[in-house]
N, C-alpha and C positions, 0 to 999 in steps of 0.2 A: 506490561511486559511480561513474557513469558519465563518463566525459569525450566530450567530441563535438568533430569538427572541417568545419569548412567546406571541401569536396573536388570534384573532379571524377573520375567514372568513366569511362576514356577507352579507347578499343578500336584508338587510331591510325588512327581517320576520326572518331567521333562522341565529342563530350564532353556527358556526362550531370551537372549540377552536382548535390551532395547532401551529406548530412552522413555522416561516418564516427564513429562508437560505439565506445568501447574499454569494453566491459562485463568482467565478472569473469572468465567462460568463454568468450568469443565478442567476434567484430568484426562490428558491424552497419554497412550504406551503405543509408542510405534517399534515394532521390530527392526533390529539393525540391518542394514543389507533388503527388509523388504518396505523401503517406504511407501512405494509404487504400487503395494496390494492391498489387500481386504483384511491383512492380518492384525492390523490395528486396530484400536478400539478406542472410541471416547465415552466418557462417562459423565455427566453435567453433576456439579454437588448436589442440586436438589435432588435427585435420584439415589445418591447413596443415604442407605440407611445406616449402618455403621460402619466404622473404621477400628481397628483395632492391632496392637503389635501382633508379630508373630513371630515364635520361636520354632528355630530350625531344629526336628529333636527332641522337640519339648525341652529344650536345655537353654538355648543362648538366642535372646530378641535378635534378629537379623532384617526384618522388613516387615509389611504394613498386609493384614487381610482388610481386605475391603469388600463389605458387600453391599448391593443395589437392592433396591425396594420392588425387584422383579423376582428377587431369589439368588442370582448369582452372584458368586463370588470370586473376587481376583488375589492373588497372593504374591507382592510385588517385593524382591528381596533387594536392600540397597544400603550404602554406609550411611545416606542421609535421612534414614528414616525416622529421626525424631524430628526432625525439622519439618519432613512432609506429613508428620503426622498432625504437627500443630497449626500447620497453615491449611489443610482439610478439615480439622474440626474447626476451626474459625472461620469456616463456611457455611456449615452445616446449619 
């Protein structure tokens, strides 16, 4: 069963609202309102190098920073970051 969470993809300047899906073998981010475009991304758990809590303005944790083995990183802001963090870590 897939679990989805409202979230924001953040690059420290722009915010893109969407949904984060935790699938059995991967995570999927889908931009809200653009589901039929190539703006979405998929990341297999075995391609994730690190996942860590992300502090907005270096003050309060409000999301996750997920780095992959290719050197890319994605910052995802959401209210359920603790659950998502634990779920991703359990699959690494």
